GUTORNU-326307 format. One record per residue (C-alpha): z negated, y, x; residue in three letters; residue number from 1. Coordinates in nm, 4 decimals, padded with zeros to 6 digits, always signed. Example, Ala and Ser with C-alpha at 12.3 -4.5 7.8 and 13.67 -1.06 7.14 Angstrom:
<vexpas>
         pz         py         px    aa     i
   -00.7800   -00.4500   +01.2300   ALA     1
   -00.7140   -00.1060   +01.3670   SER     2
</vexpas>
This chain:
<vexpas>
         pz         py         px    aa     i
   -00.0180   +00.0107   -00.0126   UNK     1
   +00.0759   +00.3067   +00.1077   UNK     2
   -00.1959   +00.5938   +00.1169   UNK     3
   -00.1095   +00.9568   +00.1062   UNK     4
   -00.2809   +01.2416   +00.2453   UNK     5
   -00.3167   +01.5890   +00.0918   UNK     6
   -00.2886   +01.9014   +00.2593   UNK     7
   -00.5756   +02.1405   +00.2665   UNK     8
   -00.5570   +02.4261   +00.0325   UNK     9
   -00.5363   +02.7720   +00.2343   UNK    10
   -00.8092   +03.0248   +00.1923   UNK    11
   -00.6860   +03.3711   +00.1312   UNK    12
   -01.0033   +03.6502   +00.2559   UNK    13
   -00.9714   +03.9835   +00.0629   UNK    14
   -00.9032   +04.2490   +00.3407   UNK    15
   -01.0441   +04.5903   +00.3163   UNK    16
   -00.7469   +04.8310   +00.3036   UNK    17
   -00.8034   +05.0522   +00.6065   UNK    18
   -00.7218   +05.4242   +00.5376   UNK    19
   -00.5788   +05.6124   +00.8322   UNK    20
   -00.7878   +05.9092   +00.9297   UNK    21
   -00.6018   +06.2732   +00.8830   UNK    22
   -00.5864   +06.3763   +01.2510   UNK    23
   -00.6549   +06.7562   +01.2655   UNK    24
   -00.3993   +06.9264   +01.4912   UNK    25
   -00.4923   +07.1006   +01.7633   UNK    26
   -00.5800   +07.4722   +01.7461   UNK    27
   -00.6334   +07.6502   +02.0660   UNK    28
   -00.4451   +07.8932   +02.2339   UNK    29
   -00.0959   +07.7809   +02.2596   UNK    30
   -00.1418   +07.7804   +01.8829   UNK    31
   -00.2506   +08.1369   +01.8675   UNK    32
   +00.0109   +08.2599   +02.0607   UNK    33
   +00.2741   +08.0873   +01.8871   UNK    34
   +00.1258   +08.2088   +01.5571   UNK    35
   +00.1639   +08.5875   +01.7468   UNK    36
   +00.5631   +08.5026   +01.8357   UNK    37
   +00.6355   +08.4026   +01.4952   UNK    38
   +00.4973   +08.6663   +01.3324   UNK    39
   +00.6585   +08.9252   +01.5658   UNK    40
   +00.9586   +08.8092   +01.4772   UNK    41
   +00.9207   +08.7854   +01.1309   UNK    42
   +00.7988   +09.0877   +01.0661   UNK    43
   +01.0522   +09.2792   +01.3724   UNK    44
   +00.7888   +09.4461   +01.5320   UNK    45
   +00.6870   +09.5312   +01.8576   UNK    46
   +00.3060   +09.3368   +01.8561   UNK    47
   +00.0482   +09.3419   +02.1616   UNK    48
   -00.2330   +09.1096   +02.1417   UNK    49
   -00.5443   +09.0370   +02.3549   UNK    50
   -00.7787   +08.7884   +02.2396   UNK    51
   -01.1034   +08.7802   +02.5133   UNK    52
   -01.4187   +08.4855   +02.5461   UNK    53
   -01.6821   +08.6808   +02.6695   UNK    54
   -01.8554   +08.3357   +02.7478   UNK    55
   -01.5634   +08.1897   +02.9629   UNK    56
   -01.5306   +08.5652   +03.1020   UNK    57
   -01.1558   +08.4921   +03.0601   UNK    58
   -00.8502   +08.5873   +02.7929   UNK    59
   -00.8077   +08.3338   +02.5610   UNK    60
   -00.4293   +08.4754   +02.4394   UNK    61
   -00.2400   +08.7603   +02.5493   UNK    62
   +00.0927   +08.8884   +02.4407   UNK    63
   +00.2208   +09.2119   +02.5728   UNK    64
   -00.1257   +09.2874   +02.6849   UNK    65
   -00.0383   +09.5236   +02.9575   UNK    66
   +00.2021   +09.7434   +02.7441   UNK    67
   +00.0949   +10.1248   +02.5964   UNK    68
   +00.1100   +10.1254   +02.2054   UNK    69
   +00.0327   +10.4307   +02.0103   UNK    70
   -00.3261   +10.3553   +01.8892   UNK    71
   -00.3578   +10.5678   +01.5584   UNK    72
   -00.7656   +10.5485   +01.4618   UNK    73
   -00.8375   +10.2698   +01.7431   UNK    74
   -00.8750   +10.5728   +01.9389   UNK    75
   -01.2116   +10.6447   +01.7880   UNK    76
   -01.3197   +10.3458   +01.9682   UNK    77
   -01.2939   +10.5635   +02.3039   UNK    78
   -01.4449   +10.8733   +02.1301   UNK    79
   -01.7668   +10.6269   +01.9828   UNK    80
   -01.8042   +10.4797   +02.3902   UNK    81
   -01.8026   +10.8473   +02.4819   UNK    82
   -02.0322   +10.9819   +02.2532   UNK    83
   -02.2610   +10.6970   +02.2972   UNK    84
   -02.2569   +10.8089   +02.6765   UNK    85
   -02.2722   +11.1667   +02.6408   UNK    86
   -02.4965   +11.2708   +02.3841   UNK    87
   -02.8417   +11.1689   +02.3038   UNK    88
   -03.0042   +11.0022   +02.0137   UNK    89
   -02.9625   +11.2653   +01.7810   UNK    90
   -02.6771   +11.5260   +01.7165   UNK    91
   -02.7315   +11.9110   +01.8867   UNK    92
   -02.6914   +12.0826   +01.5173   UNK    93
   -02.6848   +12.4384   +01.6425   UNK    94
   -02.8154   +12.6657   +01.9471   UNK    95
   -03.0232   +13.0110   +01.9003   UNK    96
   -03.2635   +13.2296   +02.0626   UNK    97
   -03.5228   +13.4838   +01.8439   UNK    98
   -03.4915   +13.8418   +01.9908   UNK    99
   -03.7542   +14.0327   +01.7997   UNK   100
   -03.6906   +14.0014   +01.4286   UNK   101
   -03.3682   +13.8671   +01.4717   UNK   102
   -03.2755   +13.4784   +01.5187   UNK   103
   -02.9038   +13.4815   +01.6716   UNK   104
   -02.7707   +13.1129   +01.6117   UNK   105
   -02.4412   +12.9659   +01.7213   UNK   106
   -02.2685   +12.6296   +01.6504   UNK   107
   -02.2369   +12.3115   +01.8878   UNK   108
   -01.9222   +12.1272   +01.6859   UNK   109
   -02.1560   +11.9442   +01.4720   UNK   110
   -01.9516   +11.8052   +01.1793   UNK   111
   -02.2094   +11.7880   +00.9434   UNK   112
   -02.3895   +12.1207   +00.8243   UNK   113
   -02.3480   +12.0911   +00.4222   UNK   114
   -02.1091   +11.8439   +00.4228   UNK   115
   -02.0228   +11.7037   +00.0544   UNK   116
   -02.0652   +11.3193   +00.1395   UNK   117
   -02.3468   +11.2917   +00.4209   UNK   118
   -02.7245   +11.3616   +00.3382   UNK   119
   -02.8176   +11.5915   +00.6019   UNK   120
   -03.0238   +11.9218   +00.5172   UNK   121
   -03.2001   +11.9959   +00.8615   UNK   122
   -03.0048   +12.2684   +01.0133   UNK   123
   -02.9718   +12.4144   +00.6787   UNK   124
   -03.3472   +12.4175   +00.5988   UNK   125
   -03.4164   +12.5275   +00.9499   UNK   126
   -03.1882   +12.8620   +00.9004   UNK   127
   -03.2866   +12.9277   +00.4887   UNK   128
   -03.6772   +12.9206   +00.5788   UNK   129
   -03.6737   +13.1475   +00.9090   UNK   130
   -03.8168   +13.4440   +00.8627   UNK   131
   -03.6243   +13.6451   +01.0999   UNK   132
   -03.2660   +13.8044   +01.0094   UNK   133
   -02.9693   +13.5993   +01.0756   UNK   134
   -02.6813   +13.6759   +01.3287   UNK   135
   -02.4210   +13.4325   +01.3950   UNK   136
   -02.2313   +13.4375   +01.7213   UNK   137
   -01.9074   +13.2529   +01.7499   UNK   138
   -01.9558   +13.0154   +02.0519   UNK   139
   -01.6377   +12.9851   +02.2901   UNK   140
   -01.3718   +12.7085   +02.1832   UNK   141
   -01.0777   +12.6384   +02.3755   UNK   142
   -00.9072   +12.3664   +02.1614   UNK   143
   -00.6818   +12.4385   +01.9082   UNK   144
   -00.7225   +12.3792   +01.5144   UNK   145
   -00.4803   +12.0929   +01.5516   UNK   146
   -00.4399   +11.8734   +01.8553   UNK   147
   -00.1121   +11.7841   +02.0255   UNK   148
   +00.1647   +11.6291   +01.7515   UNK   149
   -00.0769   +11.6349   +01.4756   UNK   150
   +00.1611   +11.6497   +01.2205   UNK   151
   +00.1675   +12.0311   +01.0963   UNK   152
   +00.3128   +11.9133   +00.7288   UNK   153
   -00.0216   +11.6820   +00.6794   UNK   154
   -00.2047   +12.0501   +00.6922   UNK   155
   -00.3113   +12.0110   +00.3361   UNK   156
   -00.4552   +11.6547   +00.3281   UNK   157
   -00.7862   +11.5687   +00.3462   UNK   158
   -00.8032   +11.3505   +00.6360   UNK   159
   -00.6644   +11.6576   +00.8599   UNK   160
   -00.9043   +11.9331   +00.8329   UNK   161
   -00.9027   +12.1931   +01.1274   UNK   162
   -01.1446   +12.1816   +01.4329   UNK   163
   -01.3701   +12.4313   +01.4662   UNK   164
   -01.6644   +12.5322   +01.6139   UNK   165
   -01.8983   +12.5606   +01.3357   UNK   166
   -01.7683   +12.2981   +01.0618   UNK   167
   -01.9255   +12.4042   +00.7449   UNK   168
   -01.8771   +12.1933   +00.3980   UNK   169
   -01.6443   +11.9347   +00.6022   UNK   170
   -01.3798   +12.2384   +00.6577   UNK   171
   -01.2277   +12.1312   +00.3176   UNK   172
   -01.2430   +12.2820   -00.0425   UNK   173
   -01.2981   +12.0037   -00.3087   UNK   174
   -01.1498   +12.0290   -00.6550   UNK   175
   -01.3132   +11.7971   -00.9092   UNK   176
   -01.2038   +11.7456   -01.2949   UNK   177
   -01.4323   +11.4580   -01.4442   UNK   178
   -01.3730   +11.3127   -01.7981   UNK   179
   -01.3838   +11.5004   -02.0868   UNK   180
   -01.4241   +11.8482   -01.8917   UNK   181
   -01.1449   +12.0952   -01.9963   UNK   182
   -01.1831   +12.2542   -01.6213   UNK   183
   -01.1815   +12.1581   -01.2856   UNK   184
   -01.4949   +12.2714   -01.0448   UNK   185
   -01.4434   +12.4179   -00.7290   UNK   186
   -01.6885   +12.3792   -00.4178   UNK   187
   -01.7108   +12.6068   -00.2107   UNK   188
   -01.7533   +12.8149   -00.5447   UNK   189
   -01.6243   +13.1380   -00.3074   UNK   190
   -01.2356   +12.9799   -00.2772   UNK   191
   -01.2575   +12.9722   -00.6919   UNK   192
   -01.0588   +13.2944   -00.7096   UNK   193
   -00.8498   +13.2214   -00.4558   UNK   194
   -00.6479   +12.9074   -00.6391   UNK   195
   -00.3605   +13.0396   -00.8872   UNK   196
   -00.2064   +12.8221   -01.1129   UNK   197
   +00.1970   +12.7469   -01.1538   UNK   198
   +00.3395   +12.5612   -01.3609   UNK   199
   +00.6243   +12.4239   -01.1738   UNK   200
   +00.6322   +12.1148   -00.9797   UNK   201
   +00.6253   +12.0767   -00.6251   UNK   202
   +00.8254   +11.8373   -00.3741   UNK   203
   +00.4871   +11.6341   -00.2468   UNK   204
   +00.3504   +11.5968   -00.6371   UNK   205
   +00.0499   +11.7168   -00.5186   UNK   206
   -00.2163   +11.9016   -00.8008   UNK   207
   -00.3364   +12.1373   -00.5331   UNK   208
   -00.1491   +12.3085   -00.2297   UNK   209
   -00.3064   +12.5745   +00.0017   UNK   210
   -00.0478   +12.8022   +00.1566   UNK   211
   +00.0158   +12.7409   +00.5059   UNK   212
   -00.1474   +13.0083   +00.6879   UNK   213
   -00.3936   +13.1466   +00.4200   UNK   214
   -00.6776   +13.0052   +00.2360   UNK   215
   -00.4638   +13.0996   -00.1284   UNK   216
   -00.4323   +12.7698   -00.3313   UNK   217
   -00.1710   +12.6715   -00.5882   UNK   218
   -00.2862   +12.4777   -00.8668   UNK   219
   -00.0036   +12.2669   -01.0047   UNK   220
   -00.1093   +12.1042   -01.3970   UNK   221
   +00.1969   +11.9290   -01.3673   UNK   222
   +00.0969   +11.6888   -01.0755   UNK   223
   -00.2723   +11.6471   -01.2285   UNK   224
   -00.4390   +11.3446   -01.3500   UNK   225
   -00.6569   +11.3108   -01.6327   UNK   226
   -00.9590   +11.3140   -01.3844   UNK   227
   -00.9461   +11.4000   -00.9942   UNK   228
   -01.1638   +11.4422   -00.7224   UNK   229
   -00.9312   +11.6560   -00.4461   UNK   230
   -01.0230   +11.7482   -00.0645   UNK   231
   -00.7793   +12.0096   +00.0606   UNK   232
   -00.8682   +12.2046   +00.4301   UNK   233
   -00.9381   +12.5438   +00.4563   UNK   234
   -00.8431   +12.7795   +00.7670   UNK   235
   -01.1866   +12.7975   +00.9297   UNK   236
   -01.2829   +13.1629   +01.1207   UNK   237
   -01.6266   +13.3205   +01.2469   UNK   238
   -01.5202   +13.5651   +00.9084   UNK   239
   -01.5305   +13.3091   +00.6951   UNK   240
   -01.8133   +13.0981   +00.8470   UNK   241
   -02.0339   +13.3978   +00.8255   UNK   242
   -01.9610   +13.4450   +00.4353   UNK   243
   -01.9859   +13.0549   +00.3549   UNK   244
   -02.3182   +13.0831   +00.5564   UNK   245
   -02.4450   +13.3487   +00.3364   UNK   246
   -02.3158   +13.1844   +00.0196   UNK   247
   -02.5111   +12.8374   +00.0602   UNK   248
   -02.7777   +12.9774   +00.2115   UNK   249
   -02.8341   +13.2724   -00.0466   UNK   250
   -02.9555   +13.5041   +00.2179   UNK   251
   -02.7347   +13.7391   +00.4683   UNK   252
   -02.5934   +13.6525   +00.8016   UNK   253
   -02.4526   +13.9090   +01.0078   UNK   254
   -02.1367   +13.8353   +01.2150   UNK   255
   -02.1831   +13.9703   +01.6169   UNK   256
   -01.8475   +14.0188   +01.7249   UNK   257
   -01.7341   +13.9486   +02.0953   UNK   258
   -02.0339   +13.9374   +02.2981   UNK   259
   -02.1210   +13.6645   +02.5249   UNK   260
   -02.3546   +13.3515   +02.4610   UNK   261
   -02.7381   +13.4606   +02.5338   UNK   262
   -02.9216   +13.3068   +02.8357   UNK   263
   -03.2398   +13.0836   +02.7260   UNK   264
   -03.0706   +12.9492   +02.3858   UNK   265
   -03.2598   +12.6532   +02.2466   UNK   266
   -03.1016   +12.3382   +02.0548   UNK   267
   -03.1744   +12.2538   +01.7287   UNK   268
   -03.1168   +11.8588   +01.6516   UNK   269
   -02.9878   +11.7231   +01.3459   UNK   270
   -02.9189   +11.3882   +01.2136   UNK   271
   -02.9561   +11.0786   +01.4585   UNK   272
   -02.6377   +11.0132   +01.6649   UNK   273
   -02.5871   +10.6598   +01.5168   UNK   274
   -02.5712   +10.8048   +01.1590   UNK   275
   -02.2674   +10.9760   +01.2332   UNK   276
   -02.1040   +10.7509   +01.4687   UNK   277
   -02.1075   +10.5191   +01.1748   UNK   278
   -01.9477   +10.7413   +00.9217   UNK   279
   -01.7094   +10.8113   +01.1968   UNK   280
   -01.5927   +10.4155   +01.2796   UNK   281
   -01.6376   +10.2922   +00.9553   UNK   282
   -01.4794   +10.5410   +00.7354   UNK   283
   -01.2336   +10.6842   +00.9983   UNK   284
   -01.3567   +11.0427   +00.9387   UNK   285
   -01.0864   +11.2542   +01.1511   UNK   286
   -01.3135   +11.5385   +01.1421   UNK   287
   -01.6228   +11.3768   +01.2848   UNK   288
   -01.3846   +11.2006   +01.5384   UNK   289
   -01.3072   +11.5730   +01.6745   UNK   290
   -01.5928   +11.7015   +01.6500   UNK   291
   -01.7683   +11.4890   +01.8355   UNK   292
   -01.5618   +11.5073   +02.1300   UNK   293
   -01.6489   +11.8910   +02.1164   UNK   294
   -02.0156   +11.7888   +02.0852   UNK   295
   -01.9724   +11.5861   +02.4392   UNK   296
   -01.8169   +11.8913   +02.5676   UNK   297
   -02.1180   +12.1053   +02.4885   UNK   298
   -02.2907   +11.8632   +02.7256   UNK   299
   -02.0984   +11.9661   +03.0287   UNK   300
   -02.0717   +12.3697   +02.9546   UNK   301
   -02.1103   +12.6333   +02.6571   UNK   302
   -01.7469   +12.6292   +02.5876   UNK   303
   -01.6302   +12.3489   +02.4127   UNK   304
   -01.3352   +12.1678   +02.4381   UNK   305
   -01.1946   +11.8594   +02.3093   UNK   306
   -00.9632   +11.8271   +02.6311   UNK   307
   -01.2463   +11.8684   +02.8841   UNK   308
   -01.4745   +11.6113   +02.7426   UNK   309
   -01.1733   +11.3028   +02.7083   UNK   310
   -01.1389   +11.4178   +03.0873   UNK   311
   -01.4787   +11.3900   +03.1968   UNK   312
   -01.5230   +11.1052   +02.9709   UNK   313
   -01.1654   +10.9188   +03.1396   UNK   314
   -01.2777   +10.9952   +03.4723   UNK   315
   -01.6688   +10.9397   +03.4864   UNK   316
   -01.6800   +10.6237   +03.2495   UNK   317
   -01.3641   +10.4802   +03.2017   UNK   318
   -01.1857   +10.4970   +03.5687   UNK   319
   -01.2236   +10.1254   +03.5929   UNK   320
   -00.9827   +10.0194   +03.3249   UNK   321
   -00.6898   +09.7834   +03.3856   UNK   322
   -00.4510   +10.0848   +03.2701   UNK   323
   -00.4892   +10.4403   +03.2800   UNK   324
   -00.5403   +10.5700   +02.8798   UNK   325
   -00.3440   +10.8537   +02.7660   UNK   326
   -00.6055   +11.0406   +02.5851   UNK   327
   -00.5237   +11.3480   +02.4300   UNK   328
   -00.7161   +11.3897   +02.0863   UNK   329
   -01.0841   +11.2351   +01.9634   UNK   330
   -00.9563   +11.0542   +01.6171   UNK   331
   -00.6052   +10.9384   +01.6893   UNK   332
   -00.3992   +11.1686   +01.4823   UNK   333
   -00.1589   +11.2293   +01.7769   UNK   334
   +00.1072   +11.0009   +01.8836   UNK   335
   +00.0784   +11.1026   +02.2331   UNK   336
   -00.1896   +10.8783   +02.2500   UNK   337
   -00.1552   +10.5370   +02.4879   UNK   338
   -00.3313   +10.2581   +02.4887   UNK   339
   -00.2760   +09.8812   +02.6105   UNK   340
   -00.4384   +09.5781   +02.4280   UNK   341
   -00.6108   +09.4829   +02.7285   UNK   342
   -00.7880   +09.8178   +02.8161   UNK   343
   -00.9362   +09.8139   +02.4465   UNK   344
   -01.0520   +09.4617   +02.5460   UNK   345
   -01.2194   +09.5930   +02.8333   UNK   346
   -01.3466   +09.9036   +02.6307   UNK   347
   -01.5137   +09.6665   +02.3568   UNK   348
   -01.6912   +09.4801   +02.7158   UNK   349
   -01.8477   +09.7763   +02.7759   UNK   350
   -01.9585   +09.8321   +02.4507   UNK   351
   -02.0857   +09.4809   +02.4240   UNK   352
   -02.2500   +09.5178   +02.7749   UNK   353
   -02.4214   +09.8441   +02.7120   UNK   354
   -02.5492   +09.8242   +02.3738   UNK   355
   -02.7416   +09.5352   +02.1990   UNK   356
   -02.4858   +09.3200   +01.9574   UNK   357
   -02.7335   +09.4011   +01.6753   UNK   358
   -02.7092   +09.7467   +01.7292   UNK   359
   -02.3659   +09.7706   +01.7772   UNK   360
   -02.1680   +09.5187   +01.4835   UNK   361
   -02.3552   +09.7544   +01.2138   UNK   362
   -02.1876   +10.0648   +01.3228   UNK   363
   -01.8250   +09.9196   +01.3442   UNK   364
   -01.5869   +09.8614   +01.0126   UNK   365
   -01.7048   +09.5381   +00.8792   UNK   366
   -01.4933   +09.2754   +00.6908   UNK   367
   -01.5454   +09.3456   +00.3266   UNK   368
   -01.7918   +09.6011   +00.3185   UNK   369
   -01.7971   +09.9597   +00.2345   UNK   370
   -01.5061   +10.1313   +00.5114   UNK   371
   -01.1643   +10.0638   +00.5993   UNK   372
   -01.2093   +09.6820   +00.6448   UNK   373
   -01.3696   +09.7067   +00.2587   UNK   374
   -01.0727   +09.4824   +00.1256   UNK   375
   -01.0299   +09.2469   +00.3654   UNK   376
   -01.1496   +08.9871   +00.5941   UNK   377
   -01.3967   +08.9283   +00.2888   UNK   378
   -01.6903   +08.6597   +00.2791   UNK   379
   -02.0342   +08.5614   +00.2007   UNK   380
   -02.1338   +08.6414   +00.5764   UNK   381
   -01.9113   +08.9046   +00.7657   UNK   382
   -01.7327   +08.7634   +01.0839   UNK   383
   -01.4606   +09.0815   +01.1576   UNK   384
   -01.6300   +09.3960   +01.3061   UNK   385
   -01.4144   +09.7059   +01.4502   UNK   386
   -01.1236   +09.9834   +01.3659   UNK   387
   -00.8594   +09.9676   +01.2272   UNK   388
   -00.5615   +10.2188   +01.2926   UNK   389
   -00.2854   +10.3058   +01.0869   UNK   390
   -00.0146   +10.5688   +01.1106   UNK   391
   +00.3661   +10.5756   +01.0196   UNK   392
   +00.5310   +10.2714   +01.1425   UNK   393
   +00.1667   +10.1948   +01.3263   UNK   394
   -00.1371   +09.9524   +01.2390   UNK   395
   -00.3684   +09.8169   +01.4464   UNK   396
   -00.7145   +09.6106   +01.4693   UNK   397
   -00.9331   +09.6008   +01.7549   UNK   398
   -01.2876   +09.5154   +01.7746   UNK   399
   -01.5156   +09.1554   +01.7475   UNK   400
   -01.4816   +08.8493   +01.5505   UNK   401
   -01.7078   +08.5460   +01.5319   UNK   402
   -01.5668   +08.2019   +01.4456   UNK   403
   -01.6900   +07.9232   +01.2585   UNK   404
   -01.7779   +07.7257   +01.5878   UNK   405
   -02.0432   +08.0069   +01.6989   UNK   406
   -01.8639   +08.2248   +01.9149   UNK   407
   -01.8080   +08.5799   +01.9416   UNK   408
   -01.4594   +08.7049   +02.0820   UNK   409
   -01.3070   +08.9956   +02.1648   UNK   410
   -00.9640   +09.0956   +02.0159   UNK   411
   -00.6828   +09.4192   +02.0313   UNK   412
   -00.4019   +09.3463   +01.7887   UNK   413
   -00.1876   +09.6417   +01.7664   UNK   414
   +00.1634   +09.6489   +01.5647   UNK   415
   +00.3948   +09.9461   +01.6477   UNK   416
   +00.7941   +10.0477   +01.5613   UNK   417
   +00.8293   +09.8152   +01.2546   UNK   418
   +00.9868   +09.9078   +00.9385   UNK   419
   +00.7834   +09.7056   +00.6411   UNK   420
   +00.4961   +09.8516   +00.4993   UNK   421
   +00.1643   +09.8819   +00.6632   UNK   422
   +00.0054   +09.6436   +00.3948   UNK   423
   +00.2816   +09.3790   +00.5069   UNK   424
   +00.1515   +09.4087   +00.8425   UNK   425
   -00.2160   +09.4069   +00.7716   UNK   426
   -00.1788   +09.0874   +00.5209   UNK   427
   +00.0032   +08.9215   +00.8398   UNK   428
   -00.2546   +09.0447   +01.0662   UNK   429
   -00.5745   +08.9336   +00.8501   UNK   430
   -00.3790   +08.5837   +00.8010   UNK   431
   -00.3638   +08.5101   +01.1825   UNK   432
   -00.7158   +08.6594   +01.2849   UNK   433
   -00.9011   +08.4483   +00.9714   UNK   434
   -00.7013   +08.1342   +01.1434   UNK   435
   -00.8882   +08.1934   +01.4341   UNK   436
   -01.2413   +08.2459   +01.2913   UNK   437
   -01.1702   +07.9339   +01.1076   UNK   438
   -01.0439   +07.7170   +01.3433   UNK   439
   -01.1094   +07.8088   +01.6945   UNK   440
</vexpas>
C-alpha cells in the first residue's frame, strides 16, 4: 500500500505596515541665499542682504553686502547710535541765564516742547512758573530747514517738518474734524486766521495746503472726508517761536535779536533720552531724528549743526565700519545717504555689545506692536526688532531676529530700484525672514 504524505500548511504572519518618516529638507545658509536670489529675480530689484550670527561671530549669508544702498529710514539706526554715545540719560530741553528780574532762554533742538503726541510738560512748566520776565534768544543754528536732496514738494506733508532750533508743537499745524461736527479745529489756534477756503480742487487732492514759503493755508472742502486729522508743517522763525510761546504759556515772551549767547548758561533737562529715541525708532519720526542730531551737536558747541554732529559721530564712533558711510541727515529723507548692509550689521553689533539686549530691543520697532512693524511679523511672542525704511523705489529692514531654535541673529535686508509696489517688496521680505525665524 502506498502511503501519502501531506505537506505542512505555510503560516503567514501579519507584517505591520512601515510608514516612512518624512525627511525635512535642509534649511541653512545655502537655502536662505537661494531664497534671496530667487526673490531678487522675481521682483526685478537690486537686493543687498546680510545675516550675522553673533554666537559664531560670522556671517551666515551675504549677498551684495558690500554694495551701497539708499537706506531711507534705516539711517535712524545711525542717529540712534550717535544719540546713545553723545547724549546723556535726559534730553537738554533748553538753556537759560537769570539776570536780575529777567530769565533769558534759548533752544537746544529738543523736539518735544508742547508736542501734540508726546506727554511732556517739564520745560513748559518751568517757563510758565518762573517769576522773572521771559526773554527768548535764538541760538545759532547753521543747518538748513531742509537737508540736501529732500523732496521740496513734500513740504506740505506731516513727515517733512522743517528743522529748527526750538521746535514747538512738532512744527506742524493740526486740522481735526470729528464725527458730528460741522467745522474743523486748528491747533495751534494762531493759524486759524491764516486758513482760507477754496471751493476748487487741487492736483494732489489734499484737503489742506500751505503756500510754499508762507504760513498761509488753503482749505479744499471737496477733498475733505467726513472726519479727519491732518498735519501740515508750518515755517518756523524766531518771531513765530515767540508768538507761539506767548500763546501757549499765556504770558509775555520778548524776542532778543542779534545777541550772542550769554556765558554761564544753565541747562534744564526734559524727557528721558530713551523716551525720545523710542518714538523716533518705533514710529519713524523724522523731526525727532533731525533734532536729535542737532541735540548731539550741542554737546560739541553752542552752535547747533546736524552736519557737525554727523561728522563727529562718523569719525569718532564709526571709523571702524567695513565701508565708510555716506551720511547726510538724521532721518534718511535724503537720497544722498548711502550705507552697505555689512556696515549696518557692524552698527547693530556695536549696539548689542554696548547696551543690554533687554534695554535695546524694546526701543526698536517690534513685529505686531504699535509702530512701523505693527501689521507684519505678528506673533504671540515678538521675534523681529529693528527699523524699516521707505522712499520711492526703496524699502529696507534691518535689526534683530529671534529664531525658534533660540538664536538671536542680526540682519540687514535692503531693496533699491524696483518698479513693484513697496507692499509687494515688504511681503517678500516678511516671507523670507519669517522662514529664517521658523527654520534656521
